[in-house]
N, C-alpha and C positions, 0 to 999 in steps of 0.2 A: 096842483101836484106836478104839472109839467114844468112850471117855473122853478120849483125847488129841486127837481131832478137836474135841470140844466145848470142851476147854480151849484149844486153838489158836484156835478160832472166838471164844471169849470174850476171849482176849488181843487178837486182832485188832480186835474190836469196841471194847475199852477204848482201844486206840490211836487208833481213829477218833474216839471220843467225846472223848478228851483233845485231839486235834487240833482238833475242832470247838469245844470250850470255849475254846481259845487263840484261834482265829479270831474267835469272836464276843465276845471279852472287850471290855467297853465302856470300859475305861480308856484314857486319852489320846484320847478322842473316837473310839473304834473304830479305832485306828491299824492294828492287824493286818488288819482287814477292808478298810480303805481301801487298804492296800498290796496286798493280794491282788486286789482289784478292778482296780487300776491295771495290774497285770501279767497279768490274766486275758485269755484269747483268747475272743472271742465264738464261739458263742452263750453267753450267760450271763444269769442272772436276778439283778439287784442286790437286796440286802436291802431290802425295802419300808420297814421301820421306819426304817432309816438315811436313805433317800431322803425320806421324809415329814418327818423331823426336820430334815434339811438344808434342804429347801425352805421349811419353816415358819420356820426361823431366817433364811433369806435374805429371804423376803418381809416378815416382821414385824419383823425386826431391823435393817432398813435403810430409810431414808426414800426415797420416790419422787423427791423433789426436794431439792436441796441448799439451804443457808441463803439463797442469793441467788435462789432460784426456778428455778435451772437443773435440767434433768433429770439424775437420778443415773445416768449411763451406767455407772458401776462396778457398780451393782446389776443393770443390764440385762446387762452382760457376764457377771457371775457366774451369772445366771439362764440365759443361753445355754450357758455351760460345763456347768452342771448338766444341762440338757436334752440336751446333746450326748452326755454320758456314757450317759444312758438310751437315746438313739437308737442309739449305737454298739453297745450291748449287744444290740440287736434286729436288727441288719443281717443277720447270718448266721442262716439258719433252722436249727432242730434237725432232724437226720436220724436219728430214733430209730424203729427197727422195734418194733412191739408184741411183747411177750413174754407168752405165755399164763400162764406160772408167776407173773409179777408181777401180772397182771390178776386171776388167781384168788386170789392172796394178799390183795389189797386188797378184792376182792369178798366174801371170807370173813372179813375182819378183825373179830375180836370182842374182842380184848384192848385195850380203850380205857377211858378215864375219862370220866365225865360232866363237863359244863362247870363245874359248881359245885365239883367236886373238883379240877379243874385250876386253877381260880381260887384255891382255898384253898392248894394246894401252891405256886403262884406267889407268893402273899403270904408263905408261910413262908420261901421262898428269898430274896425281895427285897421286903420290905414297902414299900408306897407311903408317901410322906410324907403325914402327916395334916394337914389344914388346921384352924386354930382355935386 
């Protein structure tokens, strides 16, 4: 019984991991994640990496003023839409009761990698583009 429970647990974990990989796939500008966020019901925590990338592109990729010197209201509207998504994700508070088993797990967590090893593994998986 113990073996089958572990096997089932592993299979369940693999399904969750596969689902997470699909959700976080960066192809098509994170299409899967954007779709999931649009249909998600708050409370939720948007993926910070995507938010920073979108905001950076929005701010630095669009001029503040148009060629005639007019204010770029399209940029302002897009900025508002972005901030509204973040705001809406925070409207509903989390109602989570503390769980002693989860708290104990994280307080006793010892199976982790040092930062340098995580960086090396990250580079192995997806090397950064080298300048020069």
